[in-house]
C-alpha atoms as a printed R data frame, in Angstrom:
    type eleno elety resid chain resno       x      y       z
1   ATOM     1    CA   MET     A     1 160.057 52.215 103.487
2   ATOM     2    CA   SER     A     2 157.668 55.262 104.772
3   ATOM     3    CA   GLY     A     3 157.962 58.637 104.866
4   ATOM     4    CA   PHE     A     4 158.757 58.360 108.472
5   ATOM     5    CA   ASP     A     5 161.416 55.869 108.420
6   ATOM     6    CA   ILE     A     6 163.417 57.778 106.021
7   ATOM     7    CA   PHE     A     7 162.885 60.773 108.022
8   ATOM     8    CA   LEU     A     8 164.431 58.672 111.243
9   ATOM     9    CA   LEU     A     9 166.680 56.958 108.875
10  ATOM    10    CA   ALA     A    10 168.406 60.829 107.953
11  ATOM    11    CA   MET     A    11 168.157 61.776 111.258
12  ATOM    12    CA   ALA     A    12 170.323 58.918 112.155
13  ATOM    13    CA   ILE     A    13 172.317 59.484 109.733
14  ATOM    14    CA   THR     A    14 172.943 63.289 110.070
15  ATOM    15    CA   ALA     A    15 173.843 62.838 114.141
16  ATOM    16    CA   VAL     A    16 177.006 61.267 112.726
17  ATOM    17    CA   PRO     A    17 178.923 64.257 110.985
18  ATOM    18    CA   VAL     A    18 177.449 66.210 114.136
19  ATOM    19    CA   PHE     A    19 179.156 64.008 116.764
20  ATOM    20    CA   ILE     A    20 182.484 63.972 115.145
21  ATOM    21    CA   VAL     A    21 182.640 68.092 114.173
22  ATOM    22    CA   LEU     A    22 181.921 68.718 118.025
23  ATOM    23    CA   PHE     A    23 185.089 67.509 118.975
24  ATOM    24    CA   PHE     A    24 186.539 70.590 117.035
25  ATOM    25    CA   ILE     A    25 183.961 73.070 117.280
26  ATOM    26    CA   ASP     A    26 182.216 74.212 120.752
27  ATOM    27    CA   ALA     A    27 179.270 75.451 120.274
28  ATOM    28    CA   GLY     A    28 179.337 78.725 121.865
29  ATOM    29    CA   TYR     A    29 177.207 78.694 125.182
30  ATOM    30    CA   GLY     A    30 177.730 78.408 128.723
31  ATOM    31    CA   LYS     A    31 181.362 78.171 129.472
32  ATOM    32    CA   PHE     A    32 182.299 78.247 125.622
33  ATOM    33    CA   TYR     A    33 180.377 81.562 125.061
34  ATOM    34    CA   THR     A    34 182.169 83.334 122.809
35  ATOM    35    CA   LYS     A    35 180.747 86.740 120.284
36  ATOM    36    CA   LYS     A    36 181.991 84.941 117.319
37  ATOM    37    CA   TRP     A    37 179.218 83.633 117.297
38  ATOM    38    CA   GLY     A    38 177.295 86.347 117.062
39  ATOM    39    CA   PRO     A    39 174.231 88.619 118.642
40  ATOM    40    CA   ALA     A    40 173.241 87.067 121.708
41  ATOM    41    CA   VAL     A    41 170.640 87.353 124.528
42  ATOM    42    CA   ASN     A    42 170.438 86.749 128.030
43  ATOM    43    CA   ASN     A    43 170.764 83.597 128.971
44  ATOM    44    CA   ARG     A    44 167.471 83.134 131.086
45  ATOM    45    CA   LEU     A    45 166.136 84.350 127.822
46  ATOM    46    CA   GLY     A    46 167.987 82.154 125.599
47  ATOM    47    CA   TRP     A    47 166.946 78.910 127.376
48  ATOM    48    CA   VAL     A    48 163.417 79.378 127.104
49  ATOM    49    CA   LEU     A    49 163.349 80.344 123.397
50  ATOM    50    CA   MET     A    50 165.742 77.332 122.950
51  ATOM    51    CA   GLU     A    51 163.446 74.610 125.119
52  ATOM    52    CA   SER     A    52 160.025 76.162 125.319
53  ATOM    53    CA   PRO     A    53 159.202 75.532 121.390
54  ATOM    54    CA   VAL     A    54 159.503 71.550 121.615
55  ATOM    55    CA   PHE     A    55 157.198 71.838 125.002
56  ATOM    56    CA   PHE     A    56 154.443 73.238 122.987
57  ATOM    57    CA   ALA     A    57 155.181 71.387 119.757
58  ATOM    58    CA   MET     A    58 154.718 68.113 121.582
59  ATOM    59    CA   LEU     A    59 151.726 69.551 123.479
60  ATOM    60    CA   ALA     A    60 149.967 70.004 119.452
61  ATOM    61    CA   LEU     A    61 150.877 67.046 118.508
62  ATOM    62    CA   TRP     A    62 149.329 65.300 121.526
63  ATOM    63    CA   TRP     A    63 146.135 68.174 121.365
64  ATOM    64    CA   PHE     A    64 144.913 66.946 117.699
65  ATOM    65    CA   SER     A    65 145.658 63.560 117.837
66  ATOM    66    CA   GLY     A    66 142.677 61.134 117.901
67  ATOM    67    CA   ARG     A    67 144.797 59.257 120.477
68  ATOM    68    CA   ARG     A    68 145.245 61.733 122.585
69  ATOM    69    CA   GLY     A    69 142.750 59.955 125.534
70  ATOM    70    CA   ASP     A    70 145.103 56.614 125.179
71  ATOM    71    CA   ILE     A    71 146.415 56.237 128.587
72  ATOM    72    CA   ALA     A    72 149.750 54.808 127.862
73  ATOM    73    CA   ARG     A    73 150.493 57.502 125.296
74  ATOM    74    CA   LEU     A    74 149.242 60.197 127.759
75  ATOM    75    CA   ALA     A    75 151.714 58.869 130.142
76  ATOM    76    CA   PHE     A    76 154.370 59.208 127.354
77  ATOM    77    CA   PHE     A    77 153.110 62.425 126.703
78  ATOM    78    CA   LEU     A    78 153.247 63.675 130.210
79  ATOM    79    CA   LEU     A    79 157.273 62.396 130.808
80  ATOM    80    CA   PHE     A    80 157.996 64.136 127.845
81  ATOM    81    CA   GLU     A    81 156.434 67.524 128.910
82  ATOM    82    CA   LEU     A    82 157.494 66.814 132.395
83  ATOM    83    CA   HIS     A    83 161.236 67.635 131.384
84  ATOM    84    CA   TYR     A    84 160.503 70.519 128.768
85  ATOM    85    CA   PHE     A    85 158.380 72.009 131.254
86  ATOM    86    CA   GLN     A    86 161.428 71.815 133.529
87  ATOM    87    CA   ARG     A    87 163.732 73.181 131.065
88  ATOM    88    CA   SER     A    88 161.802 75.805 129.456
89  ATOM    89    CA   PHE     A    89 160.503 77.445 132.847
90  ATOM    90    CA   ILE     A    90 162.426 76.620 135.764
91  ATOM    91    CA   PHE     A    91 165.650 75.710 134.852
92  ATOM    92    CA   PRO     A    92 166.120 79.239 133.724
93  ATOM    93    CA   ALA     A    93 164.772 81.098 136.662
94  ATOM    94    CA   LEU     A    94 167.042 79.435 138.246
95  ATOM    95    CA   ILE     A    95 170.214 80.640 136.147
96  ATOM    96    CA   ARG     A    96 172.366 83.525 138.137
97  ATOM    97    CA   GLY     A    97 174.611 85.596 136.729
98  ATOM    98    CA   ASN     A    98 174.281 87.302 133.463
99  ATOM    99    CA   GLY     A    99 175.537 85.129 130.792
100 ATOM   100    CA   LYS     A   100 174.766 85.417 127.177
101 ATOM   101    CA   MET     A   101 173.403 82.833 124.517
102 ATOM   102    CA   PRO     A   102 173.900 83.826 120.873
103 ATOM   103    CA   LEU     A   103 170.825 83.595 118.838
104 ATOM   104    CA   SER     A   104 172.340 80.933 116.297
105 ATOM   105    CA   ILE     A   105 172.886 78.524 118.729
106 ATOM   106    CA   ILE     A   106 169.129 78.757 119.558
107 ATOM   107    CA   LEU     A   107 168.013 78.743 116.237
108 ATOM   108    CA   MET     A   108 169.912 75.513 115.792
109 ATOM   109    CA   ALA     A   109 168.601 74.000 118.798
110 ATOM   110    CA   VAL     A   110 165.067 74.735 117.807
111 ATOM   111    CA   ALA     A   111 165.067 73.148 114.891
112 ATOM   112    CA   PHE     A   112 166.801 69.990 116.041
113 ATOM   113    CA   ASN     A   113 163.700 69.960 118.904
114 ATOM   114    CA   LEU     A   114 161.079 70.780 116.537
115 ATOM   115    CA   LEU     A   115 162.368 67.519 114.615
116 ATOM   116    CA   ASN     A   116 162.572 65.651 117.611
117 ATOM   117    CA   ALA     A   117 158.765 66.646 118.397
118 ATOM   118    CA   GLY     A   118 157.937 65.092 115.015
119 ATOM   119    CA   MET     A   119 160.452 61.676 115.792
120 ATOM   120    CA   GLN     A   120 158.542 61.350 119.297
121 ATOM   121    CA   GLY     A   121 155.170 63.200 118.737
122 ATOM   122    CA   GLY     A   122 155.088 61.594 115.167
123 ATOM   123    CA   TRP     A   123 155.356 58.170 116.420
124 ATOM   124    CA   ILE     A   124 153.758 58.176 119.807
125 ATOM   125    CA   PHE     A   125 150.560 59.826 118.164
126 ATOM   126    CA   TYR     A   126 150.471 59.071 114.672
127 ATOM   127    CA   VAL     A   127 152.570 56.779 112.867
128 ATOM   128    CA   SER     A   128 152.742 53.512 115.945
129 ATOM   129    CA   GLU     A   129 149.421 51.124 115.181
130 ATOM   130    CA   PRO     A   130 146.281 52.731 117.484
131 ATOM   131    CA   GLU     A   131 146.621 49.377 119.279
132 ATOM   132    CA   TYR     A   132 150.306 49.199 119.844
133 ATOM   133    CA   TYR     A   133 150.084 51.204 123.127
134 ATOM   134    CA   THR     A   134 147.240 49.435 125.186
135 ATOM   135    CA   LEU     A   135 146.167 50.127 128.612
136 ATOM   136    CA   GLU     A   136 148.124 46.976 129.526
137 ATOM   137    CA   TRP     A   137 151.597 48.740 128.105
138 ATOM   138    CA   LEU     A   138 151.879 50.292 131.461
139 ATOM   139    CA   LYS     A   139 152.251 46.912 133.172
140 ATOM   140    CA   THR     A   140 155.090 45.798 130.760
141 ATOM   141    CA   PRO     A   141 158.861 45.014 132.250
142 ATOM   142    CA   GLN     A   142 159.950 48.113 129.628
143 ATOM   143    CA   PHE     A   143 157.732 50.406 130.625
144 ATOM   144    CA   ILE     A   144 158.068 50.066 134.267
145 ATOM   145    CA   ALA     A   145 162.294 50.062 133.997
146 ATOM   146    CA   GLY     A   146 162.272 52.676 131.490
147 ATOM   147    CA   THR     A   147 160.208 54.921 133.509
148 ATOM   148    CA   ILE     A   148 162.286 54.302 136.923
149 ATOM   149    CA   VAL     A   149 165.649 55.219 134.350
150 ATOM   150    CA   PHE     A   150 164.032 58.170 133.207
151 ATOM   151    CA   LEU     A   151 163.003 59.619 136.672
152 ATOM   152    CA   SER     A   152 166.265 58.846 138.143
153 ATOM   153    CA   GLY     A   153 168.187 60.172 134.943
154 ATOM   154    CA   MET     A   154 165.771 63.586 135.511
155 ATOM   155    CA   PHE     A   155 166.811 63.655 139.164
156 ATOM   156    CA   ILE     A   156 170.567 63.366 138.451
157 ATOM   157    CA   ASN     A   157 170.047 66.203 135.813
158 ATOM   158    CA   ILE     A   158 168.299 68.602 138.426
159 ATOM   159    CA   GLN     A   159 170.547 67.656 141.018
160 ATOM   160    CA   SER     A   160 173.467 68.048 139.178
161 ATOM   161    CA   ASP     A   161 172.252 71.732 137.440
162 ATOM   162    CA   SER     A   162 171.942 72.631 141.457
163 ATOM   163    CA   ILE     A   163 175.380 71.867 142.596
164 ATOM   164    CA   ILE     A   164 176.578 73.826 139.573
165 ATOM   165    CA   ARG     A   165 174.732 76.736 140.567
166 ATOM   166    CA   GLY     A   166 175.966 76.483 144.490
167 ATOM   167    CA   LEU     A   167 179.663 76.587 143.466
168 ATOM   168    CA   ARG     A   168 179.486 80.206 143.726
169 ATOM   169    CA   LYS     A   169 177.830 82.768 146.588
170 ATOM   170    CA   PRO     A   170 176.826 86.129 145.102
171 ATOM   171    CA   GLY     A   171 179.707 88.390 144.142
172 ATOM   172    CA   ASP     A   172 182.173 85.710 143.345
173 ATOM   173    CA   THR     A   173 183.360 85.194 139.837
174 ATOM   174    CA   ARG     A   174 185.986 82.703 140.533
175 ATOM   175    CA   HIS     A   175 185.712 79.238 138.980
176 ATOM   176    CA   TYR     A   176 185.259 75.802 141.182
177 ATOM   177    CA   LEU     A   177 185.551 72.259 140.362
178 ATOM   178    CA   PRO     A   178 182.299 70.676 141.205
179 ATOM   179    CA   LYS     A   179 182.868 67.421 143.544
180 ATOM   180    CA   LYS     A   180 179.420 66.484 145.120
181 ATOM   181    CA   GLY     A   181 176.945 63.886 143.624
182 ATOM   182    CA   LEU     A   182 177.689 62.246 140.405
183 ATOM   183    CA   TYR     A   183 180.835 64.819 139.815
184 ATOM   184    CA   ARG     A   184 182.982 62.640 142.168
185 ATOM   185    CA   TYR     A   185 182.806 60.043 138.937
186 ATOM   186    CA   VAL     A   186 182.250 62.498 135.905
187 ATOM   187    CA   THR     A   187 182.862 66.260 135.391
188 ATOM   188    CA   SER     A   188 179.437 66.424 133.137
189 ATOM   189    CA   ALA     A   189 177.051 64.738 135.688
190 ATOM   190    CA   ASN     A   190 174.394 66.857 134.263
191 ATOM   191    CA   TYR     A   191 174.880 65.685 130.791
192 ATOM   192    CA   PHE     A   192 174.749 61.896 132.215
193 ATOM   193    CA   GLY     A   193 171.736 62.531 133.713
194 ATOM   194    CA   GLU     A   194 169.942 63.335 130.446
195 ATOM   195    CA   PHE     A   195 171.346 60.901 128.491
196 ATOM   196    CA   VAL     A   196 169.854 58.465 131.198
197 ATOM   197    CA   GLU     A   197 166.537 60.029 131.069
198 ATOM   198    CA   TRP     A   198 166.440 59.677 127.075
199 ATOM   199    CA   CYS     A   199 167.447 56.220 127.495
200 ATOM   200    CA   GLY     A   200 164.821 55.799 129.714
201 ATOM   201    CA   PHE     A   201 162.220 56.894 127.362
202 ATOM   202    CA   ALA     A   202 163.902 55.222 124.484
203 ATOM   203    CA   LEU     A   203 162.875 52.088 126.794
204 ATOM   204    CA   LEU     A   204 159.690 53.161 127.885
205 ATOM   205    CA   THR     A   205 158.513 53.629 124.801
206 ATOM   206    CA   TRP     A   206 160.308 50.757 123.100
207 ATOM   207    CA   SER     A   207 160.487 52.756 120.017
208 ATOM   208    CA   TRP     A   208 163.221 53.904 117.310
209 ATOM   209    CA   ALA     A   209 162.094 57.124 117.910
210 ATOM   210    CA   GLY     A   210 163.470 57.356 121.117
211 ATOM   211    CA   VAL     A   211 166.409 55.689 120.566
212 ATOM   212    CA   LEU     A   212 167.362 58.582 118.295
213 ATOM   213    CA   PHE     A   213 166.698 60.692 120.740
214 ATOM   214    CA   ALA     A   214 169.277 58.928 122.841
215 ATOM   215    CA   VAL     A   215 172.050 58.820 120.399
216 ATOM   216    CA   TRP     A   216 171.135 62.316 119.074
217 ATOM   217    CA   THR     A   217 171.522 63.156 122.617
218 ATOM   218    CA   PHE     A   218 174.580 61.306 123.520
219 ATOM   219    CA   ALA     A   219 175.988 63.231 120.479
220 ATOM   220    CA   ASN     A   220 175.913 66.256 121.043
221 ATOM   221    CA   LEU     A   221 176.514 66.347 124.814
222 ATOM   222    CA   ALA     A   222 179.354 63.690 124.503
223 ATOM   223    CA   PRO     A   223 181.982 65.868 122.546
224 ATOM   224    CA   ARG     A   224 181.036 68.881 124.820
225 ATOM   225    CA   ALA     A   225 181.767 66.884 127.962
226 ATOM   226    CA   ALA     A   226 185.289 65.619 126.394
227 ATOM   227    CA   ARG     A   227 186.089 69.522 125.914
228 ATOM   228    CA   ILE     A   228 185.198 70.199 129.347
229 ATOM   229    CA   TYR     A   229 187.149 67.751 130.869
230 ATOM   230    CA   GLU     A   230 190.363 68.803 129.166
231 ATOM   231    CA   ARG     A   231 189.360 72.322 130.099
232 ATOM   232    CA   TYR     A   232 189.420 71.403 133.922
233 ATOM   233    CA   LYS     A   233 192.563 69.075 133.339
234 ATOM   234    CA   VAL     A   234 194.258 72.236 132.608
235 ATOM   235    CA   GLU     A   235 192.203 74.642 134.941
236 ATOM   236    CA   PHE     A   236 192.391 72.039 138.459
237 ATOM   237    CA   ALA     A   237 195.016 70.317 137.527
238 ATOM   238    CA   ASP     A   238 195.999 70.130 141.381
239 ATOM   239    CA   GLU     A   239 192.107 69.267 142.229
240 ATOM   240    CA   LEU     A   240 191.163 66.529 139.592
241 ATOM   241    CA   ASP     A   241 191.712 63.048 139.887
242 ATOM   242    CA   VAL     A   242 191.848 61.910 136.302
243 ATOM   243    CA   LYS     A   243 192.130 58.008 137.367
244 ATOM   244    CA   LYS     A   244 188.492 57.975 139.277
245 ATOM   245    CA   VAL     A   245 186.502 61.219 137.556
246 ATOM   246    CA   LYS     A   246 185.664 60.661 134.031
247 ATOM   247    CA   ARG     A   247 183.860 62.920 131.148
248 ATOM   248    CA   MET     A   248 180.052 61.890 130.900
249 ATOM   249    CA   LEU     A   249 179.874 57.948 131.554
250 ATOM   250    CA   PRO     A   250 181.037 56.917 135.299
251 ATOM   251    CA   PHE     A   251 183.919 54.404 135.314
252 ATOM   252    CA   VAL     A   252 183.603 54.234 131.602
253 ATOM   253    CA   TRP     A   253 184.157 57.243 129.928
């Protein structure tokens, strides 16, 4: 077993306790922000600090690789960076309000993001066989289907975030139940979109590294989606149709 395989195995094992613990502990950002998580910064700055390291780490892994000119690998890289450019620089600029994000949450997220850059960039640019991803890869069913799934998930994620932002008018502090888009079927449509994205990335790269990222995305977001659902059941008891609207996976859970 190679060092990279051991790395992937360790990441897979670690995802299990993280998934379990997050059902009992609310990561203190967004709806669940509390001061008990320690010093905090403005949400906009927090998102930039949290997401941009993986953007630059992946950029470095690509730049210093002898395979950076490979067209298929370049396609993977551009899709990955497209997501993180949006999350690092565009999404924070669109945030409304003056919420805060704890530095402790940011540091934990940065640690995972850098490890994930090592998983994805390590596999794509250094560990996979040089001839594994040829130009012909772009014609394979898994690349075509995976790219469609990835872009569909990204669209759902961005659209869902836009719906959330549009719930309040300037100066309004009330809470509202989102009902447009896929919020008609799940209370965490934005999380569903992100999960779909990384399932698509796992498919288009056809790699265990990609699969593990999708697993980690679910392990991180599913417990939070469950907590949001329970909160909405209390806060919007008269509006939330629990028979129709699920937590994160439409028609399933």
